[in-house]
PDB file of N, CA, C, O and CB in Angstrom:
ATOM      1  N   MET A   1      20.140   0.158 -10.449  1.00  0.00           N
ATOM      2  CA  MET A   1      18.758  -0.263 -10.388  1.00  0.00           C
ATOM      3  C   MET A   1      17.948   0.840  -9.719  1.00  0.00           C
ATOM      4  O   MET A   1      18.295   1.296  -8.629  1.00  0.00           O
ATOM      5  CB  MET A   1      18.614  -1.608  -9.629  1.00  0.00           C
ATOM      6  N   ALA A   2      16.891   1.260 -10.356  1.00  0.00           N
ATOM      7  CA  ALA A   2      16.009   2.283  -9.803  1.00  0.00           C
ATOM      8  C   ALA A   2      15.060   1.669  -8.779  1.00  0.00           C
ATOM      9  O   ALA A   2      14.757   0.477  -8.827  1.00  0.00           O
ATOM     10  CB  ALA A   2      15.212   2.975 -10.925  1.00  0.00           C
ATOM     11  N   LEU A   3      14.606   2.491  -7.869  1.00  0.00           N
ATOM     12  CA  LEU A   3      13.692   2.028  -6.830  1.00  0.00           C
ATOM     13  C   LEU A   3      12.424   1.417  -7.412  1.00  0.00           C
ATOM     14  O   LEU A   3      11.839   0.516  -6.809  1.00  0.00           O
ATOM     15  CB  LEU A   3      13.332   3.173  -5.907  1.00  0.00           C
ATOM     16  N   THR A   4      11.996   1.890  -8.563  1.00  0.00           N
ATOM     17  CA  THR A   4      10.757   1.400  -9.170  1.00  0.00           C
ATOM     18  C   THR A   4      10.953   0.204 -10.098  1.00  0.00           C
ATOM     19  O   THR A   4       9.972  -0.322 -10.624  1.00  0.00           O
ATOM     20  CB  THR A   4      10.105   2.508  -9.934  1.00  0.00           C
ATOM     21  N   ASP A   5      12.204  -0.244 -10.316  1.00  0.00           N
ATOM     22  CA  ASP A   5      12.428  -1.427 -11.143  1.00  0.00           C
ATOM     23  C   ASP A   5      11.753  -2.640 -10.508  1.00  0.00           C
ATOM     24  O   ASP A   5      11.896  -2.874  -9.308  1.00  0.00           O
ATOM     25  CB  ASP A   5      13.943  -1.686 -11.333  1.00  0.00           C
ATOM     26  N   ASN A   6      11.032  -3.398 -11.297  1.00  0.00           N
ATOM     27  CA  ASN A   6      10.326  -4.611 -10.864  1.00  0.00           C
ATOM     28  C   ASN A   6       9.205  -4.343  -9.874  1.00  0.00           C
ATOM     29  O   ASN A   6       8.726  -5.273  -9.225  1.00  0.00           O
ATOM     30  CB  ASN A   6      11.299  -5.571 -10.250  1.00  0.00           C
ATOM     31  N   LEU A   7       8.777  -3.100  -9.742  1.00  0.00           N
ATOM     32  CA  LEU A   7       7.667  -2.768  -8.852  1.00  0.00           C
ATOM     33  C   LEU A   7       6.370  -3.307  -9.449  1.00  0.00           C
ATOM     34  O   LEU A   7       6.057  -3.017 -10.604  1.00  0.00           O
ATOM     35  CB  LEU A   7       7.574  -1.229  -8.622  1.00  0.00           C
ATOM     36  N   VAL A   8       5.608  -4.092  -8.672  1.00  0.00           N
ATOM     37  CA  VAL A   8       4.344  -4.639  -9.162  1.00  0.00           C
ATOM     38  C   VAL A   8       3.137  -3.901  -8.586  1.00  0.00           C
ATOM     39  O   VAL A   8       2.046  -3.956  -9.155  1.00  0.00           O
ATOM     40  CB  VAL A   8       4.253  -6.118  -8.822  1.00  0.00           C
ATOM     41  N   TRP A   9       3.323  -3.225  -7.481  1.00  0.00           N
ATOM     42  CA  TRP A   9       2.235  -2.440  -6.891  1.00  0.00           C
ATOM     43  C   TRP A   9       2.842  -1.483  -5.883  1.00  0.00           C
ATOM     44  O   TRP A   9       3.797  -1.834  -5.190  1.00  0.00           O
ATOM     45  CB  TRP A   9       1.157  -3.360  -6.217  1.00  0.00           C
ATOM     46  N   GLY A  10       2.303  -0.286  -5.794  1.00  0.00           N
ATOM     47  CA  GLY A  10       2.781   0.674  -4.810  1.00  0.00           C
ATOM     48  C   GLY A  10       1.709   1.703  -4.517  1.00  0.00           C
ATOM     49  O   GLY A  10       0.915   2.041  -5.395  1.00  0.00           O
ATOM     50  N   SER A  11       1.678   2.197  -3.309  1.00  0.00           N
ATOM     51  CA  SER A  11       0.713   3.209  -2.917  1.00  0.00           C
ATOM     52  C   SER A  11       1.380   4.206  -1.990  1.00  0.00           C
ATOM     53  O   SER A  11       2.210   3.836  -1.158  1.00  0.00           O
ATOM     54  CB  SER A  11      -0.515   2.571  -2.241  1.00  0.00           C
ATOM     55  N   LYS A  12       1.016   5.467  -2.136  1.00  0.00           N
ATOM     56  CA  LYS A  12       1.489   6.493  -1.208  1.00  0.00           C
ATOM     57  C   LYS A  12       0.711   6.427   0.109  1.00  0.00           C
ATOM     58  O   LYS A  12       1.138   6.997   1.113  1.00  0.00           O
ATOM     59  CB  LYS A  12       1.355   7.895  -1.839  1.00  0.00           C
ATOM     60  N   LEU A  13      -0.422   5.735   0.102  1.00  0.00           N
ATOM     61  CA  LEU A  13      -1.332   5.673   1.255  1.00  0.00           C
ATOM     62  C   LEU A  13      -1.714   7.082   1.703  1.00  0.00           C
ATOM     63  O   LEU A  13      -1.824   7.355   2.899  1.00  0.00           O
ATOM     64  CB  LEU A  13      -0.680   4.893   2.428  1.00  0.00           C
ATOM     65  N   ASP A  14      -1.913   7.962   0.743  1.00  0.00           N
ATOM     66  CA  ASP A  14      -2.303   9.344   0.988  1.00  0.00           C
ATOM     67  C   ASP A  14      -3.818   9.460   0.813  1.00  0.00           C
ATOM     68  O   ASP A  14      -4.299   9.852  -0.250  1.00  0.00           O
ATOM     69  CB  ASP A  14      -1.548  10.322   0.029  1.00  0.00           C
ATOM     70  N   ASN A  15      -4.551   9.121   1.851  1.00  0.00           N
ATOM     71  CA  ASN A  15      -6.009   9.167   1.897  1.00  0.00           C
ATOM     72  C   ASN A  15      -6.683   8.074   1.063  1.00  0.00           C
ATOM     73  O   ASN A  15      -7.904   8.081   0.906  1.00  0.00           O
ATOM     74  CB  ASN A  15      -6.480  10.511   1.428  1.00  0.00           C
ATOM     75  N   ASN A  16      -5.893   7.135   0.529  1.00  0.00           N
ATOM     76  CA  ASN A  16      -6.449   6.004  -0.206  1.00  0.00           C
ATOM     77  C   ASN A  16      -5.327   5.003  -0.493  1.00  0.00           C
ATOM     78  O   ASN A  16      -4.160   5.263  -0.202  1.00  0.00           O
ATOM     79  CB  ASN A  16      -7.132   6.476  -1.532  1.00  0.00           C
ATOM     80  N   SER A  17      -5.694   3.867  -1.060  1.00  0.00           N
ATOM     81  CA  SER A  17      -4.688   2.867  -1.414  1.00  0.00           C
ATOM     82  C   SER A  17      -4.594   2.715  -2.931  1.00  0.00           C
ATOM     83  O   SER A  17      -4.404   1.612  -3.442  1.00  0.00           O
ATOM     84  CB  SER A  17      -5.020   1.512  -0.762  1.00  0.00           C
ATOM     85  N   ASN A  18      -4.729   3.835  -3.645  1.00  0.00           N
ATOM     86  CA  ASN A  18      -4.607   3.793  -5.096  1.00  0.00           C
ATOM     87  C   ASN A  18      -3.191   3.417  -5.499  1.00  0.00           C
ATOM     88  O   ASN A  18      -2.220   3.839  -4.870  1.00  0.00           O
ATOM     89  CB  ASN A  18      -4.994   5.141  -5.710  1.00  0.00           C
ATOM     90  N   ASP A  19      -3.085   2.625  -6.546  1.00  0.00           N
ATOM     91  CA  ASP A  19      -1.807   2.149  -7.066  1.00  0.00           C
ATOM     92  C   ASP A  19      -1.104   3.295  -7.797  1.00  0.00           C
ATOM     93  O   ASP A  19      -1.692   3.902  -8.692  1.00  0.00           O
ATOM     94  CB  ASP A  19      -2.010   0.928  -8.014  1.00  0.00           C
ATOM     95  N   VAL A  20       0.136   3.598  -7.431  1.00  0.00           N
ATOM     96  CA  VAL A  20       0.887   4.675  -8.082  1.00  0.00           C
ATOM     97  C   VAL A  20       1.222   4.330  -9.534  1.00  0.00           C
ATOM     98  O   VAL A  20       1.530   5.224 -10.323  1.00  0.00           O
ATOM     99  CB  VAL A  20       2.175   4.966  -7.305  1.00  0.00           C
ATOM    100  N   LEU A  21       1.167   3.049  -9.893  1.00  0.00           N
ATOM    101  CA  LEU A  21       1.395   2.639 -11.276  1.00  0.00           C
ATOM    102  C   LEU A  21       0.131   2.742 -12.111  1.00  0.00           C
ATOM    103  O   LEU A  21       0.195   2.694 -13.340  1.00  0.00           O
ATOM    104  CB  LEU A  21       1.927   1.220 -11.322  1.00  0.00           C
ATOM    105  N   GLY A  22      -1.030   2.884 -11.453  1.00  0.00           N
ATOM    106  CA  GLY A  22      -2.298   2.980 -12.163  1.00  0.00           C
ATOM    107  C   GLY A  22      -2.799   1.660 -12.710  1.00  0.00           C
ATOM    108  O   GLY A  22      -3.639   1.642 -13.610  1.00  0.00           O
ATOM    109  N   ILE A  23      -2.294   0.551 -12.180  1.00  0.00           N
ATOM    110  CA  ILE A  23      -2.669  -0.763 -12.688  1.00  0.00           C
ATOM    111  C   ILE A  23      -3.814  -1.375 -11.893  1.00  0.00           C
ATOM    112  O   ILE A  23      -4.780  -1.858 -12.482  1.00  0.00           O
ATOM    113  CB  ILE A  23      -1.474  -1.691 -12.663  1.00  0.00           C
ATOM    114  N   SER A  24      -3.723  -1.365 -10.563  1.00  0.00           N
ATOM    115  CA  SER A  24      -4.710  -2.045  -9.729  1.00  0.00           C
ATOM    116  C   SER A  24      -4.844  -1.319  -8.394  1.00  0.00           C
ATOM    117  O   SER A  24      -4.042  -1.543  -7.487  1.00  0.00           O
ATOM    118  CB  SER A  24      -4.316  -3.525  -9.508  1.00  0.00           C
ATOM    119  N   ASN A  25      -5.842  -0.458  -8.264  1.00  0.00           N
ATOM    120  CA  ASN A  25      -6.066   0.219  -6.992  1.00  0.00           C
ATOM    121  C   ASN A  25      -6.472  -0.781  -5.930  1.00  0.00           C
ATOM    122  O   ASN A  25      -7.163  -1.760  -6.211  1.00  0.00           O
ATOM    123  CB  ASN A  25      -7.136   1.306  -7.135  1.00  0.00           C
ATOM    124  N   GLY A  26      -6.037  -0.529  -4.710  1.00  0.00           N
ATOM    125  CA  GLY A  26      -6.348  -1.423  -3.610  1.00  0.00           C
ATOM    126  C   GLY A  26      -7.711  -1.147  -3.008  1.00  0.00           C
ATOM    127  O   GLY A  26      -8.285  -0.074  -3.197  1.00  0.00           O
ATOM    128  N   THR A  27      -8.219  -2.128  -2.282  1.00  0.00           N
ATOM    129  CA  THR A  27      -9.458  -1.998  -1.524  1.00  0.00           C
ATOM    130  C   THR A  27      -9.093  -2.097  -0.049  1.00  0.00           C
ATOM    131  O   THR A  27      -8.564  -3.111   0.408  1.00  0.00           O
ATOM    132  CB  THR A  27     -10.514  -3.098  -1.935  1.00  0.00           C
ATOM    133  N   ASP A  28      -9.385  -1.024   0.691  1.00  0.00           N
ATOM    134  CA  ASP A  28      -9.017  -0.936   2.104  1.00  0.00           C
ATOM    135  C   ASP A  28      -9.996  -1.689   3.002  1.00  0.00           C
ATOM    136  O   ASP A  28     -11.199  -1.719   2.744  1.00  0.00           O
ATOM    137  CB  ASP A  28      -8.945   0.520   2.531  1.00  0.00           C
ATOM    138  N   THR A  29      -9.464  -2.289   4.048  1.00  0.00           N
ATOM    139  CA  THR A  29     -10.268  -2.853   5.117  1.00  0.00           C
ATOM    140  C   THR A  29      -9.670  -2.386   6.444  1.00  0.00           C
ATOM    141  O   THR A  29      -8.506  -2.663   6.736  1.00  0.00           O
ATOM    142  CB  THR A  29     -10.322  -4.421   5.029  1.00  0.00           C
ATOM    143  N   ASN A  30     -10.455  -1.688   7.231  1.00  0.00           N
ATOM    144  CA  ASN A  30     -10.069  -1.221   8.563  1.00  0.00           C
ATOM    145  C   ASN A  30      -8.769  -0.415   8.576  1.00  0.00           C
ATOM    146  O   ASN A  30      -7.899  -0.637   9.418  1.00  0.00           O
ATOM    147  CB  ASN A  30      -9.931  -2.396   9.486  1.00  0.00           C
ATOM    148  N   ILE A  31      -8.651   0.514   7.640  1.00  0.00           N
ATOM    149  CA  ILE A  31      -7.527   1.447   7.603  1.00  0.00           C
ATOM    150  C   ILE A  31      -8.085   2.845   7.851  1.00  0.00           C
ATOM    151  O   ILE A  31      -9.074   3.244   7.236  1.00  0.00           O
ATOM    152  CB  ILE A  31      -6.752   1.370   6.229  1.00  0.00           C
ATOM    153  N   THR A  32      -7.452   3.579   8.745  1.00  0.00           N
ATOM    154  CA  THR A  32      -7.885   4.937   9.075  1.00  0.00           C
ATOM    155  C   THR A  32      -6.906   5.924   8.461  1.00  0.00           C
ATOM    156  O   THR A  32      -5.706   5.853   8.729  1.00  0.00           O
ATOM    157  CB  THR A  32      -7.984   5.141  10.617  1.00  0.00           C
ATOM    158  N   TYR A  33      -7.401   6.843   7.642  1.00  0.00           N
ATOM    159  CA  TYR A  33      -6.564   7.880   7.045  1.00  0.00           C
ATOM    160  C   TYR A  33      -6.751   9.171   7.818  1.00  0.00           C
ATOM    161  O   TYR A  33      -7.877   9.640   7.990  1.00  0.00           O
ATOM    162  CB  TYR A  33      -6.902   8.083   5.544  1.00  0.00           C
ATOM    163  N   SER A  34      -5.658   9.744   8.284  1.00  0.00           N
ATOM    164  CA  SER A  34      -5.728  11.009   9.016  1.00  0.00           C
ATOM    165  C   SER A  34      -4.375  11.698   8.974  1.00  0.00           C
ATOM    166  O   SER A  34      -3.359  11.074   8.668  1.00  0.00           O
ATOM    167  CB  SER A  34      -6.174  10.780  10.481  1.00  0.00           C
ATOM    168  N   SER A  35      -4.369  12.979   9.280  1.00  0.00           N
ATOM    169  CA  SER A  35      -3.104  13.726   9.320  1.00  0.00           C
ATOM    170  C   SER A  35      -2.229  13.231  10.463  1.00  0.00           C
ATOM    171  O   SER A  35      -1.012  13.410  10.418  1.00  0.00           O
ATOM    172  CB  SER A  35      -3.369  15.241   9.471  1.00  0.00           C
ATOM    173  N   GLY A  36      -2.807  12.619  11.479  1.00  0.00           N
ATOM    174  CA  GLY A  36      -2.029  12.049  12.578  1.00  0.00           C
ATOM    175  C   GLY A  36      -1.224  10.828  12.161  1.00  0.00           C
ATOM    176  O   GLY A  36      -0.243  10.471  12.814  1.00  0.00           O
ATOM    177  N   ASN A  37      -1.642  10.182  11.064  1.00  0.00           N
ATOM    178  CA  ASN A  37      -0.934   9.005  10.554  1.00  0.00           C
ATOM    179  C   ASN A  37       0.073   9.352   9.463  1.00  0.00           C
ATOM    180  O   ASN A  37       0.880   8.507   9.076  1.00  0.00           O
ATOM    181  CB  ASN A  37      -1.929   7.998  10.019  1.00  0.00           C
ATOM    182  N   GLY A  38       0.036  10.590   8.963  1.00  0.00           N
ATOM    183  CA  GLY A  38       0.924  10.965   7.872  1.00  0.00           C
ATOM    184  C   GLY A  38       1.824  12.123   8.242  1.00  0.00           C
ATOM    185  O   GLY A  38       1.458  12.960   9.067  1.00  0.00           O
ATOM    186  N   LYS A  39       2.988  12.178   7.642  1.00  0.00           N
ATOM    187  CA  LYS A  39       3.914  13.277   7.899  1.00  0.00           C
ATOM    188  C   LYS A  39       3.571  14.500   7.065  1.00  0.00           C
ATOM    189  O   LYS A  39       3.824  15.629   7.486  1.00  0.00           O
ATOM    190  CB  LYS A  39       5.344  12.841   7.617  1.00  0.00           C
ATOM    191  N   ILE A  40       2.992  14.283   5.872  1.00  0.00           N
ATOM    192  CA  ILE A  40       2.677  15.401   4.989  1.00  0.00           C
ATOM    193  C   ILE A  40       1.171  15.529   4.798  1.00  0.00           C
ATOM    194  O   ILE A  40       0.626  16.621   4.963  1.00  0.00           O
ATOM    195  CB  ILE A  40       3.371  15.226   3.632  1.00  0.00           C
ATOM    196  N   ASN A  41       0.492  14.450   4.457  1.00  0.00           N
ATOM    197  CA  ASN A  41      -0.945  14.485   4.180  1.00  0.00           C
ATOM    198  C   ASN A  41      -1.683  13.474   5.048  1.00  0.00           C
ATOM    199  O   ASN A  41      -1.351  13.298   6.220  1.00  0.00           O
ATOM    200  CB  ASN A  41      -1.217  14.207   2.691  1.00  0.00           C
ATOM    201  N   GLN A  42      -2.667  12.818   4.483  1.00  0.00           N
ATOM    202  CA  GLN A  42      -3.499  11.853   5.190  1.00  0.00           C
ATOM    203  C   GLN A  42      -2.897  10.455   5.092  1.00  0.00           C
ATOM    204  O   GLN A  42      -3.170   9.744   4.125  1.00  0.00           O
ATOM    205  CB  GLN A  42      -4.927  11.860   4.628  1.00  0.00           C
ATOM    206  N   GLY A  43      -2.098  10.046   6.051  1.00  0.00           N
ATOM    207  CA  GLY A  43      -1.444   8.733   6.037  1.00  0.00           C
ATOM    208  C   GLY A  43      -2.384   7.632   6.478  1.00  0.00           C
ATOM    209  O   GLY A  43      -3.392   7.881   7.138  1.00  0.00           O
ATOM    210  N   GLY A  44      -2.040   6.404   6.104  1.00  0.00           N
ATOM    211  CA  GLY A  44      -2.848   5.239   6.456  1.00  0.00           C
ATOM    212  C   GLY A  44      -2.442   4.670   7.800  1.00  0.00           C
ATOM    213  O   GLY A  44      -1.260   4.445   8.059  1.00  0.00           O
ATOM    214  N   GLY A  45      -3.430   4.438   8.657  1.00  0.00           N
ATOM    215  CA  GLY A  45      -3.184   3.830   9.961  1.00  0.00           C
ATOM    216  C   GLY A  45      -3.719   2.403   9.977  1.00  0.00           C
ATOM    217  O   GLY A  45      -4.898   2.168   9.712  1.00  0.00           O
ATOM    218  N   PHE A  46      -2.837   1.453  10.293  1.00  0.00           N
ATOM    219  CA  PHE A  46      -3.199   0.040  10.355  1.00  0.00           C
ATOM    220  C   PHE A  46      -3.326  -0.360  11.819  1.00  0.00           C
ATOM    221  O   PHE A  46      -2.500   0.037  12.640  1.00  0.00           O
ATOM    222  CB  PHE A  46      -2.146  -0.851   9.619  1.00  0.00           C
ATOM    223  N   ASN A  47      -4.361  -1.149  12.160  1.00  0.00           N
ATOM    224  CA  ASN A  47      -4.626  -1.453  13.565  1.00  0.00           C
ATOM    225  C   ASN A  47      -3.821  -2.630  14.114  1.00  0.00           C
ATOM    226  O   ASN A  47      -3.895  -2.909  15.311  1.00  0.00           O
ATOM    227  CB  ASN A  47      -6.078  -1.734  13.741  1.00  0.00           C
ATOM    228  N   GLY A  48      -3.059  -3.322  13.277  1.00  0.00           N
ATOM    229  CA  GLY A  48      -2.218  -4.407  13.763  1.00  0.00           C
ATOM    230  C   GLY A  48      -2.913  -5.745  13.878  1.00  0.00           C
ATOM    231  O   GLY A  48      -2.276  -6.735  14.238  1.00  0.00           O
ATOM    232  N   THR A  49      -4.206  -5.805  13.581  1.00  0.00           N
ATOM    233  CA  THR A  49      -4.894  -7.093  13.654  1.00  0.00           C
ATOM    234  C   THR A  49      -5.573  -7.454  12.334  1.00  0.00           C
ATOM    235  O   THR A  49      -5.272  -8.499  11.757  1.00  0.00           O
ATOM    236  CB  THR A  49      -5.924  -7.071  14.774  1.00  0.00           C
ATOM    237  N   ASP A  50      -6.478  -6.615  11.850  1.00  0.00           N
ATOM    238  CA  ASP A  50      -7.208  -6.997  10.632  1.00  0.00           C
ATOM    239  C   ASP A  50      -7.234  -5.917   9.559  1.00  0.00           C
ATOM    240  O   ASP A  50      -8.047  -5.994   8.639  1.00  0.00           O
ATOM    241  CB  ASP A  50      -8.614  -7.360  10.985  1.00  0.00           C
ATOM    242  N   SER A  51      -6.366  -4.913   9.652  1.00  0.00           N
ATOM    243  CA  SER A  51      -6.243  -3.923   8.581  1.00  0.00           C
ATOM    244  C   SER A  51      -5.525  -4.563   7.407  1.00  0.00           C
ATOM    245  O   SER A  51      -4.556  -5.301   7.585  1.00  0.00           O
ATOM    246  CB  SER A  51      -5.484  -2.652   9.067  1.00  0.00           C
ATOM    247  N   ARG A  52      -6.006  -4.277   6.209  1.00  0.00           N
ATOM    248  CA  ARG A  52      -5.355  -4.838   5.028  1.00  0.00           C
ATOM    249  C   ARG A  52      -5.749  -4.060   3.779  1.00  0.00           C
ATOM    250  O   ARG A  52      -6.712  -3.293   3.768  1.00  0.00           O
ATOM    251  CB  ARG A  52      -5.715  -6.322   4.867  1.00  0.00           C
ATOM    252  N   ILE A  53      -4.966  -4.288   2.728  1.00  0.00           N
ATOM    253  CA  ILE A  53      -5.264  -3.745   1.401  1.00  0.00           C
ATOM    254  C   ILE A  53      -5.290  -4.922   0.445  1.00  0.00           C
ATOM    255  O   ILE A  53      -4.293  -5.628   0.299  1.00  0.00           O
ATOM    256  CB  ILE A  53      -4.207  -2.653   0.950  1.00  0.00           C
ATOM    257  N   ASN A  54      -6.425  -5.138  -0.206  1.00  0.00           N
ATOM    258  CA  ASN A  54      -6.550  -6.193  -1.209  1.00  0.00           C
ATOM    259  C   ASN A  54      -6.304  -5.582  -2.581  1.00  0.00           C
ATOM    260  O   ASN A  54      -6.799  -4.496  -2.882  1.00  0.00           O
ATOM    261  CB  ASN A  54      -7.954  -6.880  -1.144  1.00  0.00           C
ATOM    262  N   THR A  55      -5.534  -6.287  -3.413  1.00  0.00           N
ATOM    263  CA  THR A  55      -5.283  -5.852  -4.780  1.00  0.00           C
ATOM    264  C   THR A  55      -5.533  -7.006  -5.734  1.00  0.00           C
ATOM    265  O   THR A  55      -5.584  -8.165  -5.324  1.00  0.00           O
ATOM    266  CB  THR A  55      -3.844  -5.321  -4.936  1.00  0.00           C
ATOM    267  N   ASN A  56      -5.686  -6.683  -6.993  1.00  0.00           N
ATOM    268  CA  ASN A  56      -5.801  -7.703  -8.040  1.00  0.00           C
ATOM    269  C   ASN A  56      -4.472  -7.878  -8.750  1.00  0.00           C
ATOM    270  O   ASN A  56      -4.429  -8.360  -9.882  1.00  0.00           O
ATOM    271  CB  ASN A  56      -6.901  -7.328  -9.052  1.00  0.00           C
ATOM    272  N   THR A  57      -3.399  -7.495  -8.101  1.00  0.00           N
ATOM    273  CA  THR A  57      -2.086  -7.507  -8.721  1.00  0.00           C
ATOM    274  C   THR A  57      -1.469  -8.887  -8.660  1.00  0.00           C
ATOM    275  O   THR A  57      -1.353  -9.475  -7.584  1.00  0.00           O
ATOM    276  CB  THR A  57      -1.176  -6.498  -8.054  1.00  0.00           C
ATOM    277  N   SER A  58      -1.074  -9.406  -9.809  1.00  0.00           N
ATOM    278  CA  SER A  58      -0.311 -10.653  -9.798  1.00  0.00           C
ATOM    279  C   SER A  58       1.120 -10.295  -9.415  1.00  0.00           C
ATOM    280  O   SER A  58       1.559  -9.173  -9.666  1.00  0.00           O
ATOM    281  CB  SER A  58      -0.371 -11.394 -11.197  1.00  0.00           C
ATOM    282  N   GLY A  59       1.822 -11.187  -8.840  1.00  0.00           N
ATOM    283  CA  GLY A  59       3.171 -10.909  -8.388  1.00  0.00           C
ATOM    284  C   GLY A  59       3.312 -11.064  -6.882  1.00  0.00           C
ATOM    285  O   GLY A  59       4.425 -11.202  -6.375  1.00  0.00           O
ATOM    286  N   PHE A  60       2.193 -11.045  -6.160  1.00  0.00           N
ATOM    287  CA  PHE A  60       2.209 -11.323  -4.730  1.00  0.00           C
ATOM    288  C   PHE A  60       1.702 -12.743  -4.529  1.00  0.00           C
ATOM    289  O   PHE A  60       0.637 -13.097  -5.034  1.00  0.00           O
ATOM    290  CB  PHE A  60       1.341 -10.290  -3.932  1.00  0.00           C
ATOM    291  N   SER A  61       2.440 -13.546  -3.809  1.00  0.00           N
ATOM    292  CA  SER A  61       1.939 -14.862  -3.433  1.00  0.00           C
ATOM    293  C   SER A  61       2.732 -15.330  -2.224  1.00  0.00           C
ATOM    294  O   SER A  61       3.727 -14.711  -1.845  1.00  0.00           O
ATOM    295  CB  SER A  61       2.051 -15.884  -4.619  1.00  0.00           C
ATOM    296  N   GLY A  62       2.296 -16.401  -1.634  1.00  0.00           N
ATOM    297  CA  GLY A  62       2.976 -16.920  -0.469  1.00  0.00           C
ATOM    298  C   GLY A  62       4.354 -17.475  -0.762  1.00  0.00           C
ATOM    299  O   GLY A  62       5.138 -17.701   0.160  1.00  0.00           O
ATOM    300  N   THR A  63       4.664 -17.700  -2.035  1.00  0.00           N
ATOM    301  CA  THR A  63       5.965 -18.269  -2.388  1.00  0.00           C
ATOM    302  C   THR A  63       6.872 -17.276  -3.099  1.00  0.00           C
ATOM    303  O   THR A  63       7.972 -17.637  -3.517  1.00  0.00           O
ATOM    304  CB  THR A  63       5.774 -19.480  -3.257  1.00  0.00           C
ATOM    305  N   THR A  64       6.429 -16.037  -3.243  1.00  0.00           N
ATOM    306  CA  THR A  64       7.232 -15.015  -3.918  1.00  0.00           C
ATOM    307  C   THR A  64       7.782 -14.039  -2.895  1.00  0.00           C
ATOM    308  O   THR A  64       7.044 -13.568  -2.030  1.00  0.00           O
ATOM    309  CB  THR A  64       6.397 -14.266  -4.984  1.00  0.00           C
ATOM    310  N   ASP A  65       9.073 -13.727  -2.981  1.00  0.00           N
ATOM    311  CA  ASP A  65       9.662 -12.725  -2.101  1.00  0.00           C
ATOM    312  C   ASP A  65       9.119 -11.356  -2.465  1.00  0.00           C
ATOM    313  O   ASP A  65       8.996 -11.025  -3.645  1.00  0.00           O
ATOM    314  CB  ASP A  65      11.205 -12.742  -2.192  1.00  0.00           C
ATOM    315  N   PHE A  66       8.794 -10.561  -1.460  1.00  0.00           N
ATOM    316  CA  PHE A  66       8.377  -9.186  -1.703  1.00  0.00           C
ATOM    317  C   PHE A  66       8.770  -8.330  -0.506  1.00  0.00           C
ATOM    318  O   PHE A  66       9.060  -8.836   0.578  1.00  0.00           O
ATOM    319  CB  PHE A  66       6.847  -9.102  -1.964  1.00  0.00           C
ATOM    320  N   THR A  67       8.770  -7.043  -0.729  1.00  0.00           N
ATOM    321  CA  THR A  67       9.149  -6.085   0.310  1.00  0.00           C
ATOM    322  C   THR A  67       7.999  -5.155   0.595  1.00  0.00           C
ATOM    323  O   THR A  67       7.342  -4.665  -0.323  1.00  0.00           O
ATOM    324  CB  THR A  67      10.389  -5.285  -0.102  1.00  0.00           C
ATOM    325  N   ILE A  68       7.757  -4.914   1.850  1.00  0.00           N
ATOM    326  CA  ILE A  68       6.821  -3.884   2.280  1.00  0.00           C
ATOM    327  C   ILE A  68       7.646  -2.837   2.986  1.00  0.00           C
ATOM    328  O   ILE A  68       8.364  -3.141   3.938  1.00  0.00           O
ATOM    329  CB  ILE A  68       5.682  -4.456   3.208  1.00  0.00           C
ATOM    330  N   ALA A  69       7.547  -1.610   2.526  1.00  0.00           N
ATOM    331  CA  ALA A  69       8.347  -0.535   3.103  1.00  0.00           C
ATOM    332  C   ALA A  69       7.453   0.598   3.557  1.00  0.00           C
ATOM    333  O   ALA A  69       6.423   0.870   2.941  1.00  0.00           O
ATOM    334  CB  ALA A  69       9.382  -0.024   2.098  1.00  0.00           C
ATOM    335  N   TYR A  70       7.836   1.245   4.612  1.00  0.00           N
ATOM    336  CA  TYR A  70       7.144   2.437   5.077  1.00  0.00           C
ATOM    337  C   TYR A  70       8.201   3.392   5.573  1.00  0.00           C
ATOM    338  O   TYR A  70       9.335   3.004   5.855  1.00  0.00           O
ATOM    339  CB  TYR A  70       6.094   2.112   6.192  1.00  0.00           C
ATOM    340  N   GLY A  71       7.819   4.626   5.673  1.00  0.00           N
ATOM    341  CA  GLY A  71       8.837   5.552   6.114  1.00  0.00           C
ATOM    342  C   GLY A  71       8.359   6.871   6.547  1.00  0.00           C
ATOM    343  O   GLY A  71       9.160   7.720   6.939  1.00  0.00           O
TER     344      GLY A  71
END
């Protein structure tokens, strides 16, 4: 199984929350992009309270299992 199998949305968070699949770009709320947040480019910094990315992607819901990964 490839890492991208069954992927419904993904972003590099490299100065934006654009979808790497090109299906549904995200809309940022209270996310700071800077070189201090990224190892290579402009990474996304979340404040731990009200930072979020809204998408129009189906596949996310309160009853569906999903994974959020960072690295």
